[in-house]
mmCIF file as Biopython writes it, N, C-alpha, C and O atoms, coordinates in Angstrom:
data_model
#
loop_
_atom_site.group_PDB
_atom_site.id
_atom_site.type_symbol
_atom_site.label_atom_id
_atom_site.label_alt_id
_atom_site.label_comp_id
_atom_site.label_asym_id
_atom_site.label_entity_id
_atom_site.label_seq_id
_atom_site.pdbx_PDB_ins_code
_atom_site.Cartn_x
_atom_site.Cartn_y
_atom_site.Cartn_z
_atom_site.occupancy
_atom_site.B_iso_or_equiv
_atom_site.auth_seq_id
_atom_site.auth_asym_id
_atom_site.pdbx_PDB_model_num
ATOM 1   N N  . MET A ? 1  ? 8.752   29.991 -61.255 1.0 0.0 1  A 1 
ATOM 2   C CA . MET A ? 1  ? 9.891   30.524 -61.981 1.0 0.0 1  A 1 
ATOM 3   C C  . MET A ? 1  ? 10.778  31.376 -61.060 1.0 0.0 1  A 1 
ATOM 4   O O  . MET A ? 1  ? 11.968  31.544 -61.326 1.0 0.0 1  A 1 
ATOM 5   N N  . ARG A ? 2  ? 10.203  31.904 -59.992 1.0 0.0 2  A 1 
ATOM 6   C CA . ARG A ? 2  ? 11.028  32.709 -59.090 1.0 0.0 2  A 1 
ATOM 7   C C  . ARG A ? 2  ? 12.165  31.895 -58.498 1.0 0.0 2  A 1 
ATOM 8   O O  . ARG A ? 2  ? 13.249  32.423 -58.249 1.0 0.0 2  A 1 
ATOM 9   N N  . SER A ? 3  ? 11.921  30.602 -58.270 1.0 0.0 3  A 1 
ATOM 10  C CA . SER A ? 3  ? 12.990  29.756 -57.722 1.0 0.0 3  A 1 
ATOM 11  C C  . SER A ? 3  ? 14.146  29.610 -58.701 1.0 0.0 3  A 1 
ATOM 12  O O  . SER A ? 3  ? 15.250  29.227 -58.313 1.0 0.0 3  A 1 
ATOM 13  N N  . MET A ? 4  ? 13.892  29.918 -59.979 1.0 0.0 4  A 1 
ATOM 14  C CA . MET A ? 4  ? 14.938  29.855 -61.007 1.0 0.0 4  A 1 
ATOM 15  C C  . MET A ? 4  ? 15.572  31.226 -61.240 1.0 0.0 4  A 1 
ATOM 16  O O  . MET A ? 4  ? 16.430  31.376 -62.111 1.0 0.0 4  A 1 
ATOM 17  N N  . GLY A ? 5  ? 15.144  32.242 -60.451 1.0 0.0 5  A 1 
ATOM 18  C CA . GLY A ? 5  ? 15.753  33.552 -60.551 1.0 0.0 5  A 1 
ATOM 19  C C  . GLY A ? 5  ? 14.966  34.580 -61.341 1.0 0.0 5  A 1 
ATOM 20  O O  . GLY A ? 5  ? 15.448  35.693 -61.553 1.0 0.0 5  A 1 
ATOM 21  N N  . VAL A ? 6  ? 13.756  34.230 -61.784 1.0 0.0 6  A 1 
ATOM 22  C CA . VAL A ? 6  ? 12.941  35.188 -62.529 1.0 0.0 6  A 1 
ATOM 23  C C  . VAL A ? 6  ? 12.362  36.201 -61.548 1.0 0.0 6  A 1 
ATOM 24  O O  . VAL A ? 6  ? 11.812  35.825 -60.513 1.0 0.0 6  A 1 
ATOM 25  N N  . LYS A ? 7  ? 12.486  37.479 -61.872 1.0 0.0 7  A 1 
ATOM 26  C CA . LYS A ? 7  ? 12.006  38.552 -61.018 1.0 0.0 7  A 1 
ATOM 27  C C  . LYS A ? 7  ? 10.479  38.572 -60.992 1.0 0.0 7  A 1 
ATOM 28  O O  . LYS A ? 7  ? 9.831   38.342 -62.013 1.0 0.0 7  A 1 
ATOM 29  N N  . SER A ? 8  ? 9.918   38.845 -59.835 1.0 0.0 8  A 1 
ATOM 30  C CA . SER A ? 8  ? 8.469   38.944 -59.692 1.0 0.0 8  A 1 
ATOM 31  C C  . SER A ? 8  ? 7.927   40.033 -60.608 1.0 0.0 8  A 1 
ATOM 32  O O  . SER A ? 8  ? 8.480   41.130 -60.675 1.0 0.0 8  A 1 
ATOM 33  N N  . GLY A ? 9  ? 6.840   39.723 -61.313 1.0 0.0 9  A 1 
ATOM 34  C CA . GLY A ? 9  ? 6.211   40.691 -62.200 1.0 0.0 9  A 1 
ATOM 35  C C  . GLY A ? 9  ? 6.542   40.506 -63.664 1.0 0.0 9  A 1 
ATOM 36  O O  . GLY A ? 9  ? 5.854   41.058 -64.523 1.0 0.0 9  A 1 
ATOM 37  N N  . VAL A ? 10 ? 7.585   39.737 -63.974 1.0 0.0 10 A 1 
ATOM 38  C CA . VAL A ? 10 ? 7.972   39.526 -65.372 1.0 0.0 10 A 1 
ATOM 39  C C  . VAL A ? 10 ? 6.871   38.764 -66.094 1.0 0.0 10 A 1 
ATOM 40  O O  . VAL A ? 10 ? 6.274   37.842 -65.538 1.0 0.0 10 A 1 
ATOM 41  N N  . SER A ? 11 ? 6.608   39.152 -67.331 1.0 0.0 11 A 1 
ATOM 42  C CA . SER A ? 11 ? 5.536   38.541 -68.129 1.0 0.0 11 A 1 
ATOM 43  C C  . SER A ? 11 ? 5.742   37.046 -68.314 1.0 0.0 11 A 1 
ATOM 44  O O  . SER A ? 11 ? 6.847   36.521 -68.176 1.0 0.0 11 A 1 
ATOM 45  N N  . ASP A ? 12 ? 4.635   36.380 -68.632 1.0 0.0 12 A 1 
ATOM 46  C CA . ASP A ? 12 ? 4.666   34.937 -68.844 1.0 0.0 12 A 1 
ATOM 47  C C  . ASP A ? 12 ? 5.443   34.559 -70.103 1.0 0.0 12 A 1 
ATOM 48  O O  . ASP A ? 12 ? 6.200   33.589 -70.104 1.0 0.0 12 A 1 
ATOM 49  N N  . TRP A ? 13 ? 5.254   35.322 -71.164 1.0 0.0 13 A 1 
ATOM 50  C CA . TRP A ? 13 ? 5.907   35.012 -72.442 1.0 0.0 13 A 1 
ATOM 51  C C  . TRP A ? 13 ? 6.620   36.234 -72.992 1.0 0.0 13 A 1 
ATOM 52  O O  . TRP A ? 13 ? 6.226   37.375 -72.753 1.0 0.0 13 A 1 
ATOM 53  N N  . LEU A ? 14 ? 7.671   35.959 -73.727 1.0 0.0 14 A 1 
ATOM 54  C CA . LEU A ? 14 ? 8.408   36.978 -74.472 1.0 0.0 14 A 1 
ATOM 55  C C  . LEU A ? 14 ? 8.392   36.539 -75.929 1.0 0.0 14 A 1 
ATOM 56  O O  . LEU A ? 14 ? 8.793   35.420 -76.246 1.0 0.0 14 A 1 
ATOM 57  N N  . PHE A ? 15 ? 7.930   37.419 -76.819 1.0 0.0 15 A 1 
ATOM 58  C CA . PHE A ? 15 ? 7.861   37.103 -78.241 1.0 0.0 15 A 1 
ATOM 59  C C  . PHE A ? 15 ? 8.836   38.022 -78.964 1.0 0.0 15 A 1 
ATOM 60  O O  . PHE A ? 15 ? 8.643   39.237 -79.008 1.0 0.0 15 A 1 
ATOM 61  N N  . LEU A ? 16 ? 9.881   37.433 -79.529 1.0 0.0 16 A 1 
ATOM 62  C CA . LEU A ? 16 ? 10.869  38.187 -80.300 1.0 0.0 16 A 1 
ATOM 63  C C  . LEU A ? 16 ? 10.481  38.137 -81.769 1.0 0.0 16 A 1 
ATOM 64  O O  . LEU A ? 16 ? 10.161  37.071 -82.295 1.0 0.0 16 A 1 
ATOM 65  N N  . HIS A ? 17 ? 10.511  39.288 -82.430 1.0 0.0 17 A 1 
ATOM 66  C CA . HIS A ? 17 ? 10.158  39.347 -83.844 1.0 0.0 17 A 1 
ATOM 67  C C  . HIS A ? 17 ? 11.067  40.351 -84.541 1.0 0.0 17 A 1 
ATOM 68  O O  . HIS A ? 17 ? 11.846  41.048 -83.891 1.0 0.0 17 A 1 
ATOM 69  N N  . ASN A ? 18 ? 10.965  40.421 -85.850 1.0 0.0 18 A 1 
ATOM 70  C CA . ASN A ? 18 ? 11.869  41.268 -86.633 1.0 0.0 18 A 1 
ATOM 71  C C  . ASN A ? 18 ? 11.810  42.738 -86.244 1.0 0.0 18 A 1 
ATOM 72  O O  . ASN A ? 18 ? 12.791  43.460 -86.420 1.0 0.0 18 A 1 
ATOM 73  N N  . ASN A ? 19 ? 10.682  43.191 -85.723 1.0 0.0 19 A 1 
ATOM 74  C CA . ASN A ? 19 ? 10.521  44.598 -85.370 1.0 0.0 19 A 1 
ATOM 75  C C  . ASN A ? 19 ? 10.807  44.896 -83.905 1.0 0.0 19 A 1 
ATOM 76  O O  . ASN A ? 19 ? 10.713  46.047 -83.480 1.0 0.0 19 A 1 
ATOM 77  N N  . GLY A ? 20 ? 11.152  43.881 -83.135 1.0 0.0 20 A 1 
ATOM 78  C CA . GLY A ? 20 ? 11.459  44.128 -81.729 1.0 0.0 20 A 1 
ATOM 79  C C  . GLY A ? 20 ? 10.981  43.043 -80.793 1.0 0.0 20 A 1 
ATOM 80  O O  . GLY A ? 20 ? 11.143  41.851 -81.055 1.0 0.0 20 A 1 
ATOM 81  N N  . VAL A ? 21 ? 10.389  43.479 -79.698 1.0 0.0 21 A 1 
ATOM 82  C CA . VAL A ? 21 ? 10.023  42.593 -78.597 1.0 0.0 21 A 1 
ATOM 83  C C  . VAL A ? 21 ? 8.566   42.835 -78.212 1.0 0.0 21 A 1 
ATOM 84  O O  . VAL A ? 21 ? 8.103   43.975 -78.166 1.0 0.0 21 A 1 
ATOM 85  N N  . MET A ? 22 ? 7.858   41.749 -77.936 1.0 0.0 22 A 1 
ATOM 86  C CA . MET A ? 22 ? 6.507   41.858 -77.387 1.0 0.0 22 A 1 
ATOM 87  C C  . MET A ? 22 ? 6.436   40.965 -76.148 1.0 0.0 22 A 1 
ATOM 88  O O  . MET A ? 22 ? 6.747   39.775 -76.205 1.0 0.0 22 A 1 
ATOM 89  N N  . TRP A ? 23 ? 6.026   41.555 -75.038 1.0 0.0 23 A 1 
ATOM 90  C CA . TRP A ? 23 ? 5.826   40.816 -73.797 1.0 0.0 23 A 1 
ATOM 91  C C  . TRP A ? 23 ? 4.356   40.448 -73.705 1.0 0.0 23 A 1 
ATOM 92  O O  . TRP A ? 23 ? 3.485   41.282 -73.950 1.0 0.0 23 A 1 
ATOM 93  N N  . LEU A ? 24 ? 4.078   39.198 -73.350 1.0 0.0 24 A 1 
ATOM 94  C CA . LEU A ? 24 ? 2.707   38.700 -73.274 1.0 0.0 24 A 1 
ATOM 95  C C  . LEU A ? 24 ? 2.412   38.233 -71.851 1.0 0.0 24 A 1 
ATOM 96  O O  . LEU A ? 24 ? 3.078   37.336 -71.334 1.0 0.0 24 A 1 
ATOM 97  N N  . GLU A ? 25 ? 1.425   38.837 -71.234 1.0 0.0 25 A 1 
ATOM 98  C CA . GLU A ? 25 ? 0.989   38.437 -69.896 1.0 0.0 25 A 1 
ATOM 99  C C  . GLU A ? 25 ? -0.324  37.685 -70.050 1.0 0.0 25 A 1 
ATOM 100 O O  . GLU A ? 25 ? -1.295  38.230 -70.575 1.0 0.0 25 A 1 
ATOM 101 N N  . LEU A ? 26 ? -0.362  36.447 -69.601 1.0 0.0 26 A 1 
ATOM 102 C CA . LEU A ? 26 ? -1.546  35.605 -69.726 1.0 0.0 26 A 1 
ATOM 103 C C  . LEU A ? 26 ? -2.434  35.770 -68.497 1.0 0.0 26 A 1 
ATOM 104 O O  . LEU A ? 26 ? -1.985  35.633 -67.359 1.0 0.0 26 A 1 
ATOM 105 N N  . LYS A ? 27 ? -3.698  36.065 -68.755 1.0 0.0 27 A 1 
ATOM 106 C CA . LYS A ? 27 ? -4.664  36.248 -67.675 1.0 0.0 27 A 1 
ATOM 107 C C  . LYS A ? 27 ? -5.965  35.534 -68.029 1.0 0.0 27 A 1 
ATOM 108 O O  . LYS A ? 27 ? -6.287  35.338 -69.201 1.0 0.0 27 A 1 
ATOM 109 N N  . THR A ? 28 ? -6.695  35.154 -67.002 1.0 0.0 28 A 1 
ATOM 110 C CA . THR A ? 28 ? -8.044  34.648 -67.229 1.0 0.0 28 A 1 
ATOM 111 C C  . THR A ? 28 ? -8.925  35.823 -67.638 1.0 0.0 28 A 1 
ATOM 112 O O  . THR A ? 28 ? -8.487  36.973 -67.618 1.0 0.0 28 A 1 
ATOM 113 N N  . GLU A ? 29 ? -10.146 35.533 -68.001 1.0 0.0 29 A 1 
ATOM 114 C CA . GLU A ? 29 ? -11.059 36.585 -68.437 1.0 0.0 29 A 1 
ATOM 115 C C  . GLU A ? 29 ? -11.242 37.667 -67.375 1.0 0.0 29 A 1 
ATOM 116 O O  . GLU A ? 29 ? -11.439 38.836 -67.706 1.0 0.0 29 A 1 
ATOM 117 N N  . THR A ? 30 ? -11.179 37.283 -66.105 1.0 0.0 30 A 1 
ATOM 118 C CA . THR A ? 30 ? -11.387 38.244 -65.021 1.0 0.0 30 A 1 
ATOM 119 C C  . THR A ? 30 ? -10.110 38.541 -64.227 1.0 0.0 30 A 1 
ATOM 120 O O  . THR A ? 30 ? -10.145 39.301 -63.259 1.0 0.0 30 A 1 
ATOM 121 N N  . GLY A ? 31 ? -8.988  37.947 -64.634 1.0 0.0 31 A 1 
ATOM 122 C CA . GLY A ? 31 ? -7.742  38.134 -63.896 1.0 0.0 31 A 1 
ATOM 123 C C  . GLY A ? 31 ? -7.212  39.558 -63.996 1.0 0.0 31 A 1 
ATOM 124 O O  . GLY A ? 31 ? -7.469  40.257 -64.977 1.0 0.0 31 A 1 
ATOM 125 N N  . SER A ? 32 ? -6.478  39.980 -62.984 1.0 0.0 32 A 1 
ATOM 126 C CA . SER A ? 32 ? -5.897  41.319 -62.990 1.0 0.0 32 A 1 
ATOM 127 C C  . SER A ? 32 ? -4.397  41.239 -62.693 1.0 0.0 32 A 1 
ATOM 128 O O  . SER A ? 32 ? -3.904  40.251 -62.148 1.0 0.0 32 A 1 
ATOM 129 N N  . GLN A ? 33 ? -3.700  42.290 -63.063 1.0 0.0 33 A 1 
ATOM 130 C CA . GLN A ? 33 ? -2.260  42.337 -62.853 1.0 0.0 33 A 1 
ATOM 131 C C  . GLN A ? 33 ? -1.933  42.674 -61.402 1.0 0.0 33 A 1 
ATOM 132 O O  . GLN A ? 33 ? -2.656  43.413 -60.735 1.0 0.0 33 A 1 
ATOM 133 N N  . SER A ? 34 ? -0.824  42.108 -60.936 1.0 0.0 34 A 1 
ATOM 134 C CA . SER A ? 34 ? -0.297  42.491 -59.628 1.0 0.0 34 A 1 
ATOM 135 C C  . SER A ? 34 ? 0.427   43.834 -59.778 1.0 0.0 34 A 1 
ATOM 136 O O  . SER A ? 34 ? 0.688   44.283 -60.894 1.0 0.0 34 A 1 
ATOM 137 N N  . GLN A ? 35 ? 0.739   44.454 -58.673 1.0 0.0 35 A 1 
ATOM 138 C CA . GLN A ? 35 ? 1.490   45.713 -58.722 1.0 0.0 35 A 1 
ATOM 139 C C  . GLN A ? 35 ? 2.847   45.514 -59.389 1.0 0.0 35 A 1 
ATOM 140 O O  . GLN A ? 35 ? 3.298   46.388 -60.129 1.0 0.0 35 A 1 
ATOM 141 N N  . ASP A ? 36 ? 3.509   44.380 -59.141 1.0 0.0 36 A 1 
ATOM 142 C CA . ASP A ? 36 ? 4.792   44.099 -59.786 1.0 0.0 36 A 1 
ATOM 143 C C  . ASP A ? 36 ? 4.629   43.976 -61.294 1.0 0.0 36 A 1 
ATOM 144 O O  . ASP A ? 36 ? 5.494   44.425 -62.046 1.0 0.0 36 A 1 
ATOM 145 N N  . GLN A ? 37 ? 3.536   43.376 -61.745 1.0 0.0 37 A 1 
ATOM 146 C CA . GLN A ? 37 ? 3.289   43.248 -63.182 1.0 0.0 37 A 1 
ATOM 147 C C  . GLN A ? 37 ? 3.006   44.607 -63.818 1.0 0.0 37 A 1 
ATOM 148 O O  . GLN A ? 37 ? 3.434   44.861 -64.944 1.0 0.0 37 A 1 
ATOM 149 N N  . ILE A ? 38 ? 2.303   45.469 -63.122 1.0 0.0 38 A 1 
ATOM 150 C CA . ILE A ? 38 ? 2.041   46.815 -63.622 1.0 0.0 38 A 1 
ATOM 151 C C  . ILE A ? 38 ? 3.346   47.592 -63.764 1.0 0.0 38 A 1 
ATOM 152 O O  . ILE A ? 38 ? 3.549   48.291 -64.757 1.0 0.0 38 A 1 
ATOM 153 N N  . LYS A ? 39 ? 4.220   47.473 -62.788 1.0 0.0 39 A 1 
ATOM 154 C CA . LYS A ? 39 ? 5.530   48.135 -62.856 1.0 0.0 39 A 1 
ATOM 155 C C  . LYS A ? 39 ? 6.365   47.581 -64.010 1.0 0.0 39 A 1 
ATOM 156 O O  . LYS A ? 39 ? 7.032   48.333 -64.721 1.0 0.0 39 A 1 
ATOM 157 N N  . PHE A ? 40 ? 6.321   46.256 -64.189 1.0 0.0 40 A 1 
ATOM 158 C CA . PHE A ? 40 ? 7.079   45.645 -65.281 1.0 0.0 40 A 1 
ATOM 159 C C  . PHE A ? 40 ? 6.548   46.109 -66.629 1.0 0.0 40 A 1 
ATOM 160 O O  . PHE A ? 40 ? 7.332   46.375 -67.540 1.0 0.0 40 A 1 
ATOM 161 N N  . GLN A ? 41 ? 5.228   46.212 -66.771 1.0 0.0 41 A 1 
ATOM 162 C CA . GLN A ? 41 ? 4.631   46.710 -68.006 1.0 0.0 41 A 1 
ATOM 163 C C  . GLN A ? 41 ? 5.120   48.128 -68.295 1.0 0.0 41 A 1 
ATOM 164 O O  . GLN A ? 41 ? 5.487   48.438 -69.428 1.0 0.0 41 A 1 
ATOM 165 N N  . ALA A ? 42 ? 5.129   48.979 -67.287 1.0 0.0 42 A 1 
ATOM 166 C CA . ALA A ? 42 ? 5.596   50.357 -67.467 1.0 0.0 42 A 1 
ATOM 167 C C  . ALA A ? 42 ? 7.058   50.383 -67.909 1.0 0.0 42 A 1 
ATOM 168 O O  . ALA A ? 42 ? 7.426   51.182 -68.771 1.0 0.0 42 A 1 
ATOM 169 N N  . LEU A ? 43 ? 7.887   49.525 -67.334 1.0 0.0 43 A 1 
ATOM 170 C CA . LEU A ? 43 ? 9.291   49.446 -67.733 1.0 0.0 43 A 1 
ATOM 171 C C  . LEU A ? 43 ? 9.412   49.022 -69.191 1.0 0.0 43 A 1 
ATOM 172 O O  . LEU A ? 43 ? 10.150  49.641 -69.957 1.0 0.0 43 A 1 
ATOM 173 N N  . CYS A ? 44 ? 8.699   47.981 -69.574 1.0 0.0 44 A 1 
ATOM 174 C CA . CYS A ? 44 ? 8.750   47.485 -70.955 1.0 0.0 44 A 1 
ATOM 175 C C  . CYS A ? 44 ? 8.348   48.577 -71.940 1.0 0.0 44 A 1 
ATOM 176 O O  . CYS A ? 44 ? 9.030   48.809 -72.939 1.0 0.0 44 A 1 
ATOM 177 N N  . GLU A ? 45 ? 7.248   49.236 -71.651 1.0 0.0 45 A 1 
ATOM 178 C CA . GLU A ? 45 ? 6.750   50.278 -72.554 1.0 0.0 45 A 1 
ATOM 179 C C  . GLU A ? 45 ? 7.687   51.480 -72.593 1.0 0.0 45 A 1 
ATOM 180 O O  . GLU A ? 45 ? 7.817   52.124 -73.633 1.0 0.0 45 A 1 
ATOM 181 N N  . SER A ? 46 ? 8.343   51.791 -71.473 1.0 0.0 46 A 1 
ATOM 182 C CA . SER A ? 46 ? 9.299   52.909 -71.468 1.0 0.0 46 A 1 
ATOM 183 C C  . SER A ? 46 ? 10.516  52.602 -72.332 1.0 0.0 46 A 1 
ATOM 184 O O  . SER A ? 46 ? 11.196  53.515 -72.800 1.0 0.0 46 A 1 
ATOM 185 N N  . LEU A ? 47 ? 10.791  51.318 -72.543 1.0 0.0 47 A 1 
ATOM 186 C CA . LEU A ? 47 ? 11.913  50.896 -73.392 1.0 0.0 47 A 1 
ATOM 187 C C  . LEU A ? 47 ? 11.486  50.729 -74.848 1.0 0.0 47 A 1 
ATOM 188 O O  . LEU A ? 47 ? 12.294  50.343 -75.693 1.0 0.0 47 A 1 
ATOM 189 N N  . GLY A ? 48 ? 10.223  51.018 -75.140 1.0 0.0 48 A 1 
ATOM 190 C CA . GLY A ? 48 ? 9.723   50.913 -76.505 1.0 0.0 48 A 1 
ATOM 191 C C  . GLY A ? 48 ? 9.255   49.532 -76.897 1.0 0.0 48 A 1 
ATOM 192 O O  . GLY A ? 48 ? 9.042   49.264 -78.079 1.0 0.0 48 A 1 
ATOM 193 N N  . HIS A ? 49 ? 9.089   48.642 -75.920 1.0 0.0 49 A 1 
ATOM 194 C CA . HIS A ? 49 ? 8.615   47.291 -76.193 1.0 0.0 49 A 1 
ATOM 195 C C  . HIS A ? 49 ? 7.094   47.266 -76.148 1.0 0.0 49 A 1 
ATOM 196 O O  . HIS A ? 49 ? 6.466   48.051 -75.438 1.0 0.0 49 A 1 
ATOM 197 N N  . GLU A ? 50 ? 6.515   46.354 -76.915 1.0 0.0 50 A 1 
ATOM 198 C CA . GLU A ? 50 ? 5.074   46.130 -76.841 1.0 0.0 50 A 1 
ATOM 199 C C  . GLU A ? 50 ? 4.775   45.243 -75.638 1.0 0.0 50 A 1 
ATOM 200 O O  . GLU A ? 50 ? 5.582   44.385 -75.278 1.0 0.0 50 A 1 
ATOM 201 N N  . TYR A ? 51 ? 3.628   45.447 -75.025 1.0 0.0 51 A 1 
ATOM 202 C CA . TYR A ? 51 ? 3.190   44.651 -73.886 1.0 0.0 51 A 1 
ATOM 203 C C  . TYR A ? 51 ? 1.704   44.387 -74.062 1.0 0.0 51 A 1 
ATOM 204 O O  . TYR A ? 51 ? 0.917   45.323 -74.205 1.0 0.0 51 A 1 
ATOM 205 N N  . LYS A ? 52 ? 1.323   43.135 -74.053 1.0 0.0 52 A 1 
ATOM 206 C CA . LYS A ? 52 ? -0.085  42.764 -74.265 1.0 0.0 52 A 1 
ATOM 207 C C  . LYS A ? 52 ? -0.563  41.883 -73.118 1.0 0.0 52 A 1 
ATOM 208 O O  . LYS A ? 52 ? 0.158   41.002 -72.650 1.0 0.0 52 A 1 
ATOM 209 N N  . ILE A ? 53 ? -1.774  42.134 -72.682 1.0 0.0 53 A 1 
ATOM 210 C CA . ILE A ? 53 ? -2.437  41.237 -71.743 1.0 0.0 53 A 1 
ATOM 211 C C  . ILE A ? 53 ? -3.344  40.341 -72.589 1.0 0.0 53 A 1 
ATOM 212 O O  . ILE A ? 53 ? -4.234  40.822 -73.289 1.0 0.0 53 A 1 
ATOM 213 N N  . ILE A ? 54 ? -3.105  39.053 -72.511 1.0 0.0 54 A 1 
ATOM 214 C CA . ILE A ? 54 ? -3.780  38.066 -73.342 1.0 0.0 54 A 1 
ATOM 215 C C  . ILE A ? 54 ? -4.764  37.279 -72.488 1.0 0.0 54 A 1 
ATOM 216 O O  . ILE A ? 54 ? -4.392  36.689 -71.474 1.0 0.0 54 A 1 
ATOM 217 N N  . ARG A ? 55 ? -6.028  37.278 -72.912 1.0 0.0 55 A 1 
ATOM 218 C CA . ARG A ? 55 ? -7.071  36.598 -72.145 1.0 0.0 55 A 1 
ATOM 219 C C  . ARG A ? 55 ? -7.677  35.394 -72.869 1.0 0.0 55 A 1 
ATOM 220 O O  . ARG A ? 55 ? -8.546  34.712 -72.326 1.0 0.0 55 A 1 
ATOM 221 N N  . SER A ? 56 ? -7.216  35.135 -74.093 1.0 0.0 56 A 1 
ATOM 222 C CA . SER A ? 56 ? -7.738  33.980 -74.832 1.0 0.0 56 A 1 
ATOM 223 C C  . SER A ? 56 ? -6.735  33.593 -75.918 1.0 0.0 56 A 1 
ATOM 224 O O  . SER A ? 56 ? -5.837  34.362 -76.263 1.0 0.0 56 A 1 
ATOM 225 N N  . GLU A ? 57 ? -6.908  32.400 -76.440 1.0 0.0 57 A 1 
ATOM 226 C CA . GLU A ? 57 ? -6.054  31.961 -77.544 1.0 0.0 57 A 1 
ATOM 227 C C  . GLU A ? 57 ? -6.245  32.869 -78.762 1.0 0.0 57 A 1 
ATOM 228 O O  . GLU A ? 57 ? -5.283  33.178 -79.465 1.0 0.0 57 A 1 
ATOM 229 N N  . ALA A ? 58 ? -7.476  33.290 -79.007 1.0 0.0 58 A 1 
ATOM 230 C CA . ALA A ? 58 ? -7.751  34.180 -80.140 1.0 0.0 58 A 1 
ATOM 231 C C  . ALA A ? 58 ? -7.002  35.503 -79.997 1.0 0.0 58 A 1 
ATOM 232 O O  . ALA A ? 58 ? -6.478  36.022 -80.983 1.0 0.0 58 A 1 
ATOM 233 N N  . GLU A ? 59 ? -6.943  36.057 -78.781 1.0 0.0 59 A 1 
ATOM 234 C CA . GLU A ? 59 ? -6.197  37.301 -78.558 1.0 0.0 59 A 1 
ATOM 235 C C  . GLU A ? 59 ? -4.706  37.100 -78.808 1.0 0.0 59 A 1 
ATOM 236 O O  . GLU A ? 59 ? -4.034  37.975 -79.355 1.0 0.0 59 A 1 
ATOM 237 N N  . MET A ? 60 ? -4.193  35.932 -78.400 1.0 0.0 60 A 1 
ATOM 238 C CA . MET A ? 60 ? -2.782  35.646 -78.619 1.0 0.0 60 A 1 
ATOM 239 C C  . MET A ? 60 ? -2.460  35.628 -80.109 1.0 0.0 60 A 1 
ATOM 240 O O  . MET A ? 60 ? -1.494  36.252 -80.548 1.0 0.0 60 A 1 
ATOM 241 N N  . TRP A ? 61 ? -3.271  34.912 -80.884 1.0 0.0 61 A 1 
ATOM 242 C CA . TRP A ? 61 ? -3.031  34.841 -82.319 1.0 0.0 61 A 1 
ATOM 243 C C  . TRP A ? 61 ? -3.205  36.200 -82.987 1.0 0.0 61 A 1 
ATOM 244 O O  . TRP A ? 61 ? -2.457  36.534 -83.906 1.0 0.0 61 A 1 
ATOM 245 N N  . ALA A ? 62 ? -4.172  36.981 -82.544 1.0 0.0 62 A 1 
ATOM 246 C CA . ALA A ? 62 ? -4.373  38.314 -83.111 1.0 0.0 62 A 1 
ATOM 247 C C  . ALA A ? 62 ? -3.167  39.208 -82.824 1.0 0.0 62 A 1 
ATOM 248 O O  . ALA A ? 62 ? -2.829  40.066 -83.640 1.0 0.0 62 A 1 
ATOM 249 N N  . ALA A ? 63 ? -2.525  39.021 -81.694 1.0 0.0 63 A 1 
ATOM 250 C CA . ALA A ? 63 ? -1.366  39.836 -81.332 1.0 0.0 63 A 1 
ATOM 251 C C  . ALA A ? 63 ? -0.127  39.466 -82.144 1.0 0.0 63 A 1 
ATOM 252 O O  . ALA A ? 63 ? 0.608   40.347 -82.592 1.0 0.0 63 A 1 
ATOM 253 N N  . ILE A ? 64 ? 0.107   38.172 -82.335 1.0 0.0 64 A 1 
ATOM 254 C CA . ILE A ? 64 ? 1.381   37.768 -82.956 1.0 0.0 64 A 1 
ATOM 255 C C  . ILE A ? 64 ? 1.308   37.512 -84.452 1.0 0.0 64 A 1 
ATOM 256 O O  . ILE A ? 64 ? 2.326   37.621 -85.136 1.0 0.0 64 A 1 
ATOM 257 N N  . THR A ? 65 ? 0.129   37.172 -84.988 1.0 0.0 65 A 1 
ATOM 258 C CA . THR A ? 65 ? 0.031   36.832 -86.408 1.0 0.0 65 A 1 
ATOM 259 C C  . THR A ? 65 ? 0.559   37.929 -87.338 1.0 0.0 65 A 1 
ATOM 260 O O  . THR A ? 65 ? 1.259   37.601 -88.296 1.0 0.0 65 A 1 
ATOM 261 N N  . PRO A ? 66 ? 0.264   39.202 -87.108 1.0 0.0 66 A 1 
ATOM 262 C CA . PRO A ? 66 ? 0.815   40.222 -88.015 1.0 0.0 66 A 1 
ATOM 263 C C  . PRO A ? 66 ? 2.339   40.317 -87.981 1.0 0.0 66 A 1 
ATOM 264 O O  . PRO A ? 66 ? 2.944   40.911 -88.874 1.0 0.0 66 A 1 
ATOM 265 N N  . LEU A ? 67 ? 2.957   39.740 -86.967 1.0 0.0 67 A 1 
ATOM 266 C CA . LEU A ? 67 ? 4.405   39.841 -86.799 1.0 0.0 67 A 1 
ATOM 267 C C  . LEU A ? 67 ? 5.153   38.615 -87.298 1.0 0.0 67 A 1 
ATOM 268 O O  . LEU A ? 67 ? 6.383   38.617 -87.346 1.0 0.0 67 A 1 
ATOM 269 N N  . ILE A ? 68 ? 4.424   37.570 -87.670 1.0 0.0 68 A 1 
ATOM 270 C CA . ILE A ? 68 ? 5.065   36.321 -88.103 1.0 0.0 68 A 1 
ATOM 271 C C  . ILE A ? 68 ? 5.409   36.412 -89.587 1.0 0.0 68 A 1 
ATOM 272 O O  . ILE A ? 68 ? 5.956   35.466 -90.154 1.0 0.0 68 A 1 
#
């Protein structure tokens, strides 16, 4: 995605809902965030956005289902 102009560290998914914005970072069970991803998370949260690290399909559904 960087070749398309996406800044390093930006989350994999953006979920827009009636109450605002949720950024979703997809990781394996043992995966960790890069320093750029940590900085991006801090920026998102400072703007009042939700930010979730998702490690399974079940976690994804648990995060978004209450907002649908």
